N, C-alpha and C positions, 0 to 999 in steps of 0.2 A: 373755523379759522377766518372766514369772511367777516364775522362779527368783530373780530379783533381789529380789523382795518378801520372801523368807525371810531375806535377809542384812541385817544391821545396817549402815546407811550413815552413816559418821562425818561426812560432809559435809552431812548434812541436820539442821538445827537442830531441826525438829519431832520427828525420831526420838530425838535426844538428850534433849529435854524429856519425851517420852513415856516413855522408859526411866527417867529420873530420877523421874518421878511414880509409879513402881511401888514406891518405897522410902520408908521412914519418916523417914530422916535429912533434914536441910534440903536443899532442891533445889540450892542453889548448891554445896554440898559434893559432892553426887552428880555434878552436871554437871562440876565440876572433875576428878573422878576419871575420868569417861567420856572427857573430852578428853585426859587423860593417857594412858589406855589406847589411845585412837585414835592419839595422836602416836607412841607407842612400838610401834605396830602389833600390840598384844596382841589387840585385837578386830577387826583388819582382816580382812575376809572371814569374820567369825564370823556364826553365825545369831543371831537375837534371843535365843533360849534360851541359847546359849553366852555371850552378852554379859551376860545376867542372872546366870547362874551365876558368872561371873568377879567380878561385883560382890558377890555373896553370899560368895564365898571371900575377898574383900577385907575382909569384916567388916560389910557393910551388911545391913540387915534389910528383907526384902520385906514389903509391906503384906498 
């Protein structure tokens, strides 16, 4: 169960909001991108760090 904590969970709204809050761009834009990455399984079974890095590679700026 502890292993699950290290992975980003696309079905948890609080995780999506937390990740979106780490970036400078408007939250709704970040959330939309995260949802897109979840739908196409890009961040499916990714760690939190990997999910962050994918957003940075997509052009978003971390706070």
